[in-house]
BAFI-3210 file (N, C-alpha, C; in Angstrom, 3 decimals, decimal comma, padded with zeros to 6 digits):
// residues 217
n [1|2|3|4|5|6|7|8|9|10|11|12|13|14|15|16|17|18|19|20|21|22|23|24|25|26|27|28|29|30|31|32|33|34|35|36|37|38|39|40|41|42|43|44|45|46|47|48|49|50|51|52|53|54|55|56|57|58|59|60|61|62|63|64|65|66|67|68|69|70|71|72|73|74|75|76|77|78|79|80|81|82|83|84|85|86|87|88|89|90|91|92|93|94|95|96|97|98|99|100|101|102|103|104|105|106|107|108|109|110|111|112|113|114|115|116|117|118|119|120|121|122|123|124|125|126|127|128|129|130|131|132|133|134|135|136|137|138|139|140|141|142|143|144|145|146|147|148|149|150|151|152|153|154|155|156|157|158|159|160|161|162|163|164|165|166|167|168|169|170|171|172|173|174|175|176|177|178|179|180|181|182|183|184|185|186|187|188|189|190|191|192|193|194|195|196|197|198|199|200|201|202|203|204|205|206|207|208|209|210|211|212|213|214|215|216|217]
n.u [084,752|082,887|083,603|082,191|081,903|080,569|079,199|078,120|075,256|074,521|072,206|071,462|071,288|073,065|072,397|072,344|071,003|070,916|072,605|075,346|076,566|079,852|082,044|084,800|086,902|087,240|086,981|088,446|091,172|094,736|097,210|099,137|101,926|103,836|102,492|100,522|102,107|103,313|101,076|100,309|102,553|102,374|099,912|100,458|102,584|101,322|099,752|101,391|102,237|104,475|105,454|107,429|110,009|113,064|115,144|117,794|121,227|121,233|118,674|118,131|117,458|119,622|122,867|125,534|128,064|131,406|132,080|134,316|137,812|139,862|142,306|144,568|142,922|142,602|140,435|138,011|137,866|135,487|132,644|129,877|127,021|125,060|125,856|125,595|126,762|126,320|124,127|120,850|121,514|121,458|120,130|121,916|121,561|118,854|115,333|113,198|110,214|108,499|107,213|105,804|104,325|103,332|102,879|100,655|099,505|096,007|094,919|096,687|096,322|093,691|094,001|095,506|093,630|091,778|093,359|093,750|091,114|090,391|092,162|091,153|088,737|089,604|090,729|088,582|087,745|086,010|082,768|079,405|076,680|073,178|071,651|072,223|071,284|070,401|067,952|068,625|071,796|073,515|075,845|075,804|073,997|075,379|077,522|076,153|075,435|077,962|078,788|076,910|077,731|080,152|082,435|085,270|086,088|087,898|087,344|086,429|083,753|081,742|079,543|076,946|076,560|077,496|076,503|075,197|074,221|075,359|078,072|078,331|077,609|079,800|081,772|082,648|084,169|087,324|088,830|087,200|086,012|084,134|083,259|082,372|081,310|082,493|084,773|086,926|090,077|093,483|094,960|093,046|091,873|094,020|094,504|092,628|091,326|089,025|086,573|083,516|080,751|077,962|075,391|074,479|076,592|078,568|077,564|077,642|080,376|081,226|079,875|081,047|083,786|083,692|082,713|084,892|086,781|085,649|085,811|088,531|089,241]
n.v [-113,157|-111,767|-108,750|-105,787|-103,408|-100,416|-099,388|-097,400|-098,118|-097,964|-096,942|-097,431|-094,870|-093,429|-092,690|-092,817|-095,558|-097,036|-098,810|-101,055|-103,851|-104,833|-107,535|-107,320|-109,094|-109,728|-107,388|-105,512|-105,896|-105,695|-104,686|-107,054|-107,031|-108,873|-111,342|-110,687|-110,050|-112,549|-114,069|-112,783|-113,235|-116,012|-116,368|-115,078|-116,656|-119,140|-118,667|-118,807|-120,557|-122,054|-123,302|-122,679|-123,605|-124,814|-126,349|-128,501|-129,193|-131,889|-132,463|-131,264|-131,712|-133,348|-134,118|-135,690|-135,519|-134,366|-131,120|-130,318|-130,975|-131,016|-129,663|-127,678|-126,287|-123,651|-122,548|-121,900|-124,185|-126,681|-128,595|-130,676|-129,603|-128,964|-127,441|-125,017|-122,620|-122,145|-121,073|-122,312|-124,340|-126,134|-124,804|-123,428|-124,012|-123,247|-122,367|-124,784|-126,824|-126,289|-126,380|-123,743|-123,465|-122,494|-123,187|-122,440|-122,122|-122,513|-120,866|-118,723|-117,704|-116,858|-114,976|-113,039|-112,050|-110,944|-108,947|-107,139|-106,378|-105,243|-103,117|-101,627|-100,895|-099,330|-097,179|-095,974|-096,940|-098,938|-099,677|-100,314|-101,715|-101,585|-103,090|-104,503|-104,846|-105,594|-105,553|-106,004|-106,141|-103,113|-100,760|-098,016|-097,809|-098,989|-097,225|-094,965|-095,689|-095,871|-093,237|-091,930|-092,821|-091,634|-092,941|-093,919|-095,545|-097,530|-100,048|-102,818|-104,873|-106,685|-109,310|-111,443|-113,905|-115,057|-112,677|-112,356|-110,167|-107,929|-108,496|-108,371|-105,727|-104,418|-105,123|-103,452|-101,605|-100,687|-100,740|-101,878|-104,567|-107,530|-109,716|-112,740|-113,423|-115,701|-116,098|-114,411|-112,883|-112,226|-110,761|-109,402|-107,765|-106,109|-104,838|-102,921|-099,713|-099,173|-100,954|-102,260|-103,571|-105,690|-105,945|-108,517|-110,011|-109,362|-110,531|-113,174|-113,607|-113,326|-115,535|-117,696|-117,484|-117,636|-120,190|-121,636|-120,980|-122,213|-124,832|-125,228|-124,911]
n.w [-098,685|-101,289|-103,044|-104,432|-107,125|-108,500|-111,662|-114,450|-116,500|-119,890|-122,494|-126,029|-126,891|-125,492|-122,926|-119,347|-117,748|-115,504|-112,795|-112,498|-110,714|-110,306|-110,037|-107,995|-108,020|-110,627|-112,176|-110,820|-110,177|-109,573|-112,002|-113,671|-115,237|-116,172|-116,396|-118,260|-120,478|-120,940|-121,633|-123,990|-125,651|-125,807|-127,194|-129,650|-130,543|-130,806|-132,974|-135,134|-138,085|-138,764|-141,077|-142,876|-145,122|-146,533|-149,061|-148,355|-149,392|-149,709|-150,458|-152,832|-156,287|-158,554|-160,040|-158,230|-159,040|-159,195|-160,365|-161,939|-162,347|-159,383|-159,413|-161,493|-163,264|-163,027|-161,892|-159,257|-156,510|-156,694|-155,618|-156,100|-158,098|-156,337|-154,280|-151,649|-152,355|-154,982|-157,616|-157,598|-155,976|-152,792|-149,645|-147,018|-143,630|-143,607|-142,935|-141,339|-141,103|-138,046|-134,672|-133,032|-130,776|-127,472|-124,001|-121,266|-117,958|-117,129|-115,128|-115,135|-117,706|-117,493|-115,468|-116,801|-118,665|-116,869|-115,749|-117,887|-118,477|-116,033|-116,046|-118,191|-117,035|-114,860|-116,207|-117,334|-119,754|-120,234|-121,067|-120,239|-121,819|-122,057|-123,891|-127,110|-130,286|-133,648|-136,214|-138,830|-140,560|-140,300|-140,869|-140,357|-138,260|-136,143|-135,979|-135,159|-132,554|-131,312|-131,585|-129,968|-127,521|-127,256|-128,258|-130,077|-133,239|-132,681|-131,100|-129,049|-129,191|-127,081|-126,945|-125,566|-126,939|-130,235|-132,501|-135,521|-136,999|-135,725|-136,041|-138,843|-139,198|-138,169|-139,888|-141,922|-140,651|-139,881|-137,445|-135,572|-133,682|-133,103|-130,529|-128,807|-125,407|-124,365|-125,791|-125,493|-126,096|-125,245|-127,067|-128,638|-126,683|-125,951|-128,322|-128,822|-128,010|-126,476|-124,573|-125,142|-123,677|-123,414|-120,884|-120,542|-121,582|-119,742|-117,348|-118,150|-118,442|-115,780|-114,734|-116,136|-115,402|-112,614|-112,365|-113,336|-111,413|-109,163|-109,970|-110,105|-107,506]
ca.u [083,525|083,043|083,438|081,631|082,048|079,450|079,465|076,882|074,757|074,023|071,413|072,065|071,235|074,101|071,832|072,523|069,701|071,007|073,923|075,667|077,557|080,910|082,852|086,159|087,879|087,371|087,064|089,149|092,433|095,912|097,764|100,348|102,498|104,566|101,525|099,892|103,095|103,477|099,874|100,352|103,576|101,846|098,900|101,097|103,367|100,412|099,166|102,373|102,061|105,720|105,552|108,525|110,956|113,960|115,808|119,233|121,919|120,883|117,308|118,046|117,602|120,778|123,975|126,524|129,384|132,220|131,904|135,551|138,947|140,217|143,488|145,066|141,934|142,637|139,131|137,804|137,587|134,046|132,128|128,776|126,239|124,077|126,502|124,878|127,424|125,954|122,731|120,111|121,949|120,705|120,244|122,606|120,934|117,564|114,242|112,524|108,945|108,633|106,049|106,123|103,327|103,751|101,845|100,502|098,430|094,694|094,727|097,485|095,652|092,515|094,482|095,908|092,396|091,234|094,224|093,498|089,753|090,436|092,859|090,186|087,766|090,243|091,009|087,332|087,618|085,033|081,390|078,414|075,512|071,974|071,321|072,685|070,754|069,912|067,112|069,420|073,117|073,629|077,022|075,463|073,338|076,427|078,251|075,315|075,536|079,289|078,816|076,119|078,496|081,440|083,461|085,786|085,884|088,857|086,600|086,083|082,374|081,569|078,154|076,838|076,817|077,778|075,361|075,596|073,884|076,351|079,349|078,294|077,560|081,142|082,733|083,187|084,900|088,652|089,367|086,156|085,957|083,047|083,594|081,411|081,843|083,267|085,891|087,822|091,506|094,337|095,393|091,938|091,695|095,117|094,564|091,567|091,356|087,814|085,843|082,074|080,235|076,557|075,235|074,352|077,937|079,257|077,111|078,099|081,796|081,305|079,403|082,049|085,024|083,438|082,604|086,251|087,440|085,111|086,306|089,960|089,458]
ca.v [-112,450|-111,049|-107,310|-105,319|-102,017|-099,988|-098,644|-097,011|-098,872|-097,034|-097,476|-097,143|-093,422|-092,817|-092,248|-093,724|-096,142|-097,808|-099,120|-102,485|-104,281|-105,618|-108,296|-106,775|-110,151|-109,797|-106,064|-104,558|-106,422|-104,930|-105,104|-107,876|-106,879|-110,083|-112,357|-110,217|-110,201|-113,974|-114,524|-112,231|-113,973|-117,347|-116,323|-114,761|-117,821|-120,207|-118,329|-119,048|-121,846|-122,808|-124,151|-122,238|-124,687|-124,739|-127,616|-128,567|-129,724|-133,299|-132,589|-130,672|-132,692|-133,116|-135,053|-135,461|-135,568|-133,163|-130,352|-130,400|-131,447|-130,187|-128,841|-127,428|-125,662|-122,213|-122,115|-122,190|-125,592|-126,907|-129,948|-130,877|-128,395|-128,739|-126,660|-123,775|-121,458|-122,031|-120,807|-123,549|-125,333|-126,190|-123,664|-123,788|-123,580|-122,621|-122,736|-126,067|-126,828|-126,454|-126,010|-122,599|-123,373|-122,365|-123,568|-121,541|-122,630|-121,881|-119,783|-117,580|-117,122|-116,157|-113,806|-112,040|-111,429|-110,121|-107,775|-106,177|-105,859|-104,357|-101,912|-100,851|-100,356|-098,269|-096,046|-095,464|-097,384|-100,027|-099,199|-101,375|-101,374|-102,297|-104,083|-104,151|-105,793|-105,013|-106,451|-106,339|-105,503|-101,741|-100,123|-096,681|-097,958|-099,227|-095,962|-094,056|-096,109|-095,484|-091,775|-091,544|-093,190|-090,942|-093,961|-093,945|-096,833|-098,509|-100,601|-104,241|-105,048|-108,035|-109,712|-112,711|-114,948|-114,519|-112,009|-112,176|-108,818|-107,001|-108,820|-107,829|-104,263|-103,929|-105,659|-102,358|-100,699|-101,298|-100,895|-102,379|-106,025|-108,072|-111,017|-113,246|-113,370|-116,909|-116,227|-113,268|-113,174|-111,155|-109,939|-108,514|-106,770|-105,154|-104,179|-101,927|-098,711|-099,204|-102,213|-102,051|-104,879|-105,713|-106,426|-109,973|-110,552|-109,188|-111,558|-114,476|-113,688|-113,610|-116,906|-118,620|-117,440|-118,153|-121,653|-122,150|-120,850|-123,248|-126,117|-125,329|-124,791]
ca.w [-099,066|-102,551|-103,038|-105,690|-107,483|-109,345|-112,890|-115,127|-117,650|-120,908|-123,596|-127,334|-127,111|-124,667|-121,647|-118,212|-117,409|-114,270|-112,254|-112,485|-109,736|-110,908|-109,084|-107,946|-108,306|-112,080|-112,778|-109,971|-109,682|-109,990|-113,294|-113,611|-116,576|-116,571|-116,801|-119,508|-121,545|-121,220|-122,338|-125,336|-126,387|-126,053|-128,243|-130,925|-130,955|-131,210|-134,260|-136,189|-138,739|-138,695|-142,269|-143,748|-145,347|-147,685|-149,354|-148,130|-150,565|-149,844|-150,965|-154,159|-157,360|-159,420|-159,940|-157,180|-159,663|-159,056|-161,598|-162,716|-161,555|-158,231|-159,684|-162,835|-164,153|-162,803|-161,363|-157,836|-156,218|-156,577|-155,483|-157,042|-158,386|-155,271|-153,229|-151,281|-152,928|-156,384|-157,914|-157,767|-155,004|-151,542|-148,732|-145,779|-142,372|-143,904|-142,015|-141,491|-140,357|-136,605|-133,872|-132,179|-129,717|-126,081|-123,037|-120,129|-117,098|-117,320|-114,158|-115,559|-118,873|-116,992|-114,728|-117,786|-119,166|-115,789|-115,587|-118,959|-118,300|-114,863|-116,479|-118,983|-116,092|-114,075|-117,082|-117,879|-121,138|-120,279|-120,975|-120,199|-122,620|-121,632|-124,923|-128,455|-131,270|-134,887|-136,996|-140,003|-140,473|-140,787|-140,285|-139,872|-136,955|-135,150|-135,851|-134,376|-131,151|-130,833|-131,484|-128,801|-126,323|-127,349|-128,453|-131,446|-133,895|-132,184|-129,968|-129,035|-128,742|-126,545|-126,758|-124,836|-127,920|-131,562|-133,126|-136,913|-137,465|-135,182|-136,685|-140,203|-139,101|-137,863|-140,858|-142,744|-139,766|-139,818|-136,095|-134,683|-133,650|-132,289|-129,963|-127,819|-124,046|-124,039|-126,728|-125,333|-126,218|-124,738|-128,198|-128,989|-125,622|-125,982|-129,631|-128,947|-126,940|-125,644|-124,460|-125,023|-123,303|-122,999|-119,510|-120,621|-121,757|-118,462|-116,406|-118,627|-118,113|-114,349|-114,526|-116,667|-114,643|-111,267|-112,491|-113,469|-110,099|-108,283|-110,448|-109,804|-106,063]
c.u [083,776|082,803|082,985|081,900|080,943|079,947|078,135|076,551|074,132|073,080|072,055|072,029|072,270|073,611|072,086|071,156|069,756|072,453|074,116|076,725|078,568|081,738|084,291|087,218|088,097|087,683|087,868|090,463|093,594|096,521|099,068|100,961|103,184|103,614|100,854|100,844|103,265|102,283|099,863|101,367|103,068|100,843|099,514|101,906|102,470|099,711|100,116|102,193|103,321|105,936|106,673|109,558|111,804|114,605|117,297|119,905|121,636|119,496|117,138|118,280|118,808|121,874|124,917|127,956|130,123|132,254|133,133|136,677|139,310|141,341|143,709|144,009|141,981|141,334|139,033|137,486|136,099|133,750|131,031|127,963|125,180|124,658|125,702|125,508|127,011|124,460|122,012|120,515|121,088|120,943|120,892|121,880|119,608|116,491|113,633|111,226|109,160|107,365|106,456|105,231|103,967|102,576|101,834|099,350|097,123|094,487|095,515|096,859|094,439|092,917|094,879|094,690|091,797|092,047|093,909|092,108|089,705|091,128|091,937|089,172|088,366|090,487|089,750|087,100|086,742|083,644|080,432|077,146|074,332|071,620|071,841|072,196|070,226|069,045|067,827|070,751|073,125|074,822|076,685|074,751|074,369|077,243|077,476|075,392|076,883|079,394|078,050|076,870|079,864|082,606|083,944|085,666|086,878|088,298|086,380|084,696|082,189|080,084|078,114|077,172|077,111|076,493|075,763|075,342|074,915|077,714|079,407|078,259|078,942|082,176|083,348|084,015|086,246|089,103|088,340|086,052|084,828|083,443|082,500|082,094|082,682|084,457|086,848|089,275|092,298|094,762|094,296|091,767|092,775|095,152|093,528|091,579|090,215|087,176|084,376|081,417|078,764|076,466|075,093|075,719|078,724|078,867|077,575|079,578|081,973|080,917|080,456|083,283|084,844|083,318|083,974|086,996|086,970|085,638|087,753|090,254|089,758]
c.v [-111,617|-109,552|-106,850|-103,832|-101,658|-099,243|-098,390|-097,961|-097,874|-097,745|-097,041|-095,652|-092,679|-092,325|-093,285|-094,229|-096,975|-098,002|-100,633|-102,752|-105,185|-106,291|-107,781|-107,830|-110,338|-108,424|-105,062|-105,059|-105,580|-105,536|-105,853|-107,911|-108,153|-111,156|-111,970|-110,402|-111,673|-114,514|-114,033|-112,974|-115,368|-117,333|-116,038|-115,952|-118,939|-119,916|-118,601|-120,451|-122,687|-123,712|-123,733|-123,354|-124,404|-126,108|-127,506|-129,156|-131,210|-133,518|-132,006|-131,744|-132,351|-134,129|-134,665|-135,514|-134,251|-132,431|-130,402|-130,755|-130,455|-129,201|-128,649|-126,874|-124,142|-121,657|-122,444|-123,662|-125,787|-128,382|-130,154|-129,595|-128,096|-127,935|-125,399|-122,520|-121,201|-121,767|-122,131|-124,636|-125,321|-124,954|-124,143|-123,190|-122,834|-123,058|-124,082|-126,040|-127,098|-125,986|-124,907|-122,530|-123,303|-122,726|-122,566|-122,062|-121,838|-120,692|-118,540|-116,905|-116,308|-114,899|-112,688|-111,308|-110,500|-108,838|-106,716|-105,567|-104,895|-103,044|-101,017|-100,177|-099,173|-097,020|-095,439|-095,864|-098,627|-099,434|-100,372|-100,902|-102,225|-103,408|-103,579|-105,224|-105,020|-106,033|-106,906|-105,605|-104,106|-101,073|-098,762|-096,745|-098,174|-097,959|-094,966|-094,392|-095,660|-093,971|-091,301|-091,818|-092,504|-091,919|-093,895|-095,369|-097,905|-099,154|-102,098|-104,368|-106,496|-108,286|-111,074|-113,884|-114,279|-113,960|-111,643|-110,761|-107,798|-107,232|-108,226|-106,300|-103,676|-104,333|-104,581|-101,365|-101,340|-101,623|-101,410|-103,892|-106,456|-109,464|-111,449|-113,369|-114,594|-117,109|-115,037|-113,708|-111,961|-110,220|-108,959|-107,412|-105,698|-104,348|-103,083|-100,991|-098,881|-100,580|-101,895|-103,406|-104,781|-106,288|-107,949|-110,634|-110,474|-110,283|-112,946|-114,675|-114,018|-115,060|-117,919|-118,654|-117,900|-119,668|-122,285|-122,082|-121,943|-124,624|-126,339|-125,275|-126,130]
c.w [-100,319|-102,367|-104,419|-105,872|-108,464|-110,580|-113,593|-116,274|-118,621|-121,876|-124,910|-127,671|-126,278|-123,328|-120,571|-117,767|-116,129|-113,839|-112,236|-111,428|-110,426|-109,829|-109,129|-108,234|-109,801|-112,663|-111,942|-109,424|-110,217|-111,244|-113,099|-115,013|-117,061|-117,086|-118,123|-120,681|-121,924|-121,988|-123,777|-126,198|-126,748|-127,203|-129,604|-131,448|-131,467|-132,535|-135,426|-136,771|-138,685|-139,891|-143,214|-143,885|-146,577|-147,870|-149,058|-149,373|-150,772|-150,426|-152,363|-155,213|-158,228|-159,165|-158,810|-157,734|-159,452|-160,394|-162,505|-161,757|-160,457|-158,578|-161,182|-163,789|-164,060|-162,252|-159,872|-157,644|-155,962|-156,343|-156,513|-157,170|-157,328|-154,103|-152,905|-151,880|-154,369|-156,546|-158,209|-156,791|-153,748|-150,694|-147,442|-144,575|-142,617|-142,926|-142,361|-140,697|-138,871|-135,907|-132,906|-130,936|-128,335|-125,178|-121,883|-119,273|-117,271|-116,370|-114,545|-116,777|-118,434|-116,226|-115,688|-118,346|-118,115|-115,616|-116,630|-118,810|-117,116|-115,211|-117,300|-118,056|-115,321|-114,903|-117,693|-119,322|-121,286|-120,094|-121,091|-120,906|-122,187|-122,617|-126,266|-129,419|-132,474|-135,613|-138,262|-139,914|-141,094|-140,090|-139,694|-138,520|-135,841|-134,920|-135,000|-132,881|-130,566|-130,662|-130,258|-127,498|-126,268|-127,425|-129,891|-131,988|-133,445|-130,918|-130,157|-128,419|-128,313|-126,294|-126,063|-125,748|-129,264|-132,171|-134,549|-137,403|-136,973|-135,833|-138,085|-140,192|-138,866|-138,907|-141,738|-141,940|-139,433|-138,400|-135,088|-134,809|-132,733|-131,816|-128,996|-126,460|-123,672|-124,972|-126,641|-125,449|-125,759|-125,860|-128,601|-127,954|-125,672|-127,276|-129,789|-127,733|-125,955|-125,686|-124,200|-124,823|-122,910|-121,591|-119,487|-120,781|-120,450|-117,472|-116,837|-118,331|-116,631|-114,061|-114,964|-115,783|-113,208|-111,290|-112,619|-112,153|-109,138|-108,662|-110,070|-108,311|-105,422]
res [m|d|k|f|m|n|t|s|i|y|n|v|s|g|e|v|v|g|q|a|e|l|d|e|s|i|f|g|i|s|y|n|e|a|v|v|h|q|a|l|v|m|q|r|a|n|q|r|q|g|t|a|a|t|k|s|r|g|e|v|h|g|s|r|r|k|l|y|a|q|k|h|t|g|r|a|r|r|g|d|k|k|s|p|l|l|r|g|g|g|v|a|f|g|p|q|p|r|d|y|r|k|a|m|p|k|k|m|r|q|l|a|l|k|c|v|i|s|s|k|m|a|e|g|k|l|k|i|l|e|e|l|s|f|e|e|p|k|t|k|n|l|l|a|v|l|k|a|l|n|i|d|e|n|v|l|i|v|t|e|n|v|d|t|a|i|v|k|s|a|s|n|m|n|d|t|k|v|s|s|s|n|q|l|s|i|l|e|l|l|s|h|n|t|l|l|m|t|i|q|a|l|r|n|i|e|k|i|w|h|a|r|d|d|k|n|a]
***
């Protein structure tokens, strides 16, 4: 049987306009540090391009002729000019293109997201907004909403779908990020102090994750 917890719903003026029921299986679970850390490492690794490359002595253009005689010159013994010891030569043990990607089961990735969201809820850093929409992009309008809610600019705003006006309104704010409810990432959640979520986004998250649970059952 599903259990629920209540939290306040605010309007853009910072006033409480109602109560929302939150599913404890999403917003009230215990924090699993190992799973969260693994999800974060996976995301950071998957963002790496892995394109760094250097030329070995076999790939450097040039003659393979020995530079001078081995003995009786009074100089150090040298091979060809492509030696890693010489300027312009190849690089010994240099980086080569590689794939840094890591895999993680879907249920574990979802559990990591739930852990961070539940942690935000337990610490009072999750606020639910009745509605958030702008007719045109205005940074000052978004700042006014955050000020009314007593939220600093280090906030992740989650809307049901991509809202261009809100995204553009937050583009001038260094520590503010806007994401849609179906594109949450562990890195974004951990990088921001506060999570501001519209009630529509919240219900969409519950719908998406319950559908995944039913599919995996």
